[in-house]
N, C-alpha and C positions, 0 to 999 in steps of 0.2 A: 031543436033549440041550438043557437049559435052563441059563441062568445069571442071576444077579442083576445088574441094570444099574447101573453106577456113576454114570450121569447122572440117572436118574429113580427108581431104587430098586425098580422093578418087575422081574418075572421075564420074560425073553424067550428065544426060541430062540437058540442060539449063532450062527445065520446072520443074525439080525435086527440092523440098524443103527439105533440109537435116535437121533433128532434132537432130543430134549428139551433145552431151554435152549441150543440152538446159535444163534449170531448170524450175521447177514448181514454179510459183511466190508465191503461197499461202501455201507452205509446213510448217509444224510445226517447222522443224529445222531452216528454214529461219526466222521465227518470233522469235524464241528463240535467235538467233544470233543478233537480233536488240535490245534486251533488255539491259538496263543499267547494270543489274546484270551480264550478260555475258561479257560485256566490262570490268567491274571491275575484274572479275575472270581471264579473258584473260591477263590483265596487271599484275595481281598477279603471274600468272604462268610464264610469261616472266621474271619478276623480280626475282623470286625464281630460275630461270634457268640462272641468271646473263646475261640475254639478249644474250644467245648463243644457237645454235641448239644442242640439246641433243645428237643426233646421230653423228654429226660432232665432237663434243667435246669428245665423247667416242673413236673416231678414231684419236684424237690428233690434230684436225683442229678446229680453232676458227672462226665460221661463225656467224656474227651478223647482216647481211643484209637480208632483205626479210623474217623476222621471222613470223611464223604463229602458232597458237595454234591448235593442232589436238586432236579430240576426238578419243581415241583408239577404244572404242566400240562406233560405230556411234549412233547418237541421235535417228535414226529410229529404232534401235535395242533395246535400253534401255534409255527411257527419264529420268529415275530416276538418271542417272549418268551424267547428263548434266554439273553440277558444281562440280563434284567429282574430287579432286586434283589427285587421283590415276588413273583417266581415261583421264587426260589431259597432253599433252606434247608439249614442244616448239620445233618446227622444222623449218628448212629453207624450202624454196619453193620446192626445188628438193626432199628433203626427205619427205615432206608432200605429194607430188604427188605419190611417191613410196609407202608410207604408205596407201594412199587411194586405190590404186589398189592391195594391198596385197603383194608387193615385200619385205616389211619389216615385220617380224613376230610380231604379237600382243604381244606375251609373252615377247619378247625382249623390246618392247616399255613400257610394264607394269613394267619391271625390272628397266628401266631407270627412269620412273616416281616415282617408289618406292624409288630408290636411292636418288632422288632429295628431296623427302619428309622426308627421314630419316637422312639427313645431316643438 
């Protein structure tokens, strides 16, 4: 017997346990995101972005719901840039997902973060 998987959308045997999009509970990135310093920096970036998605704003759209702060260079690649203003950008959930999978160019995101810091 087969069923549609709620995690990945594929069809699996009913005995199959899908690990799609599961996260490791003890990753360093997860522990960093739980620290007070990260929460303060996240709020600082949102405030500096006027509580708007940077990509939407560049396109002339003002999205203020579902904002998230994105690490342009992931924590796993460079832990030294965790709280670097030039590595953080405020994005709506849709653009955050696109940035995570590489659909939005990192150089473009760095430009937007730099523009925010220089104004």
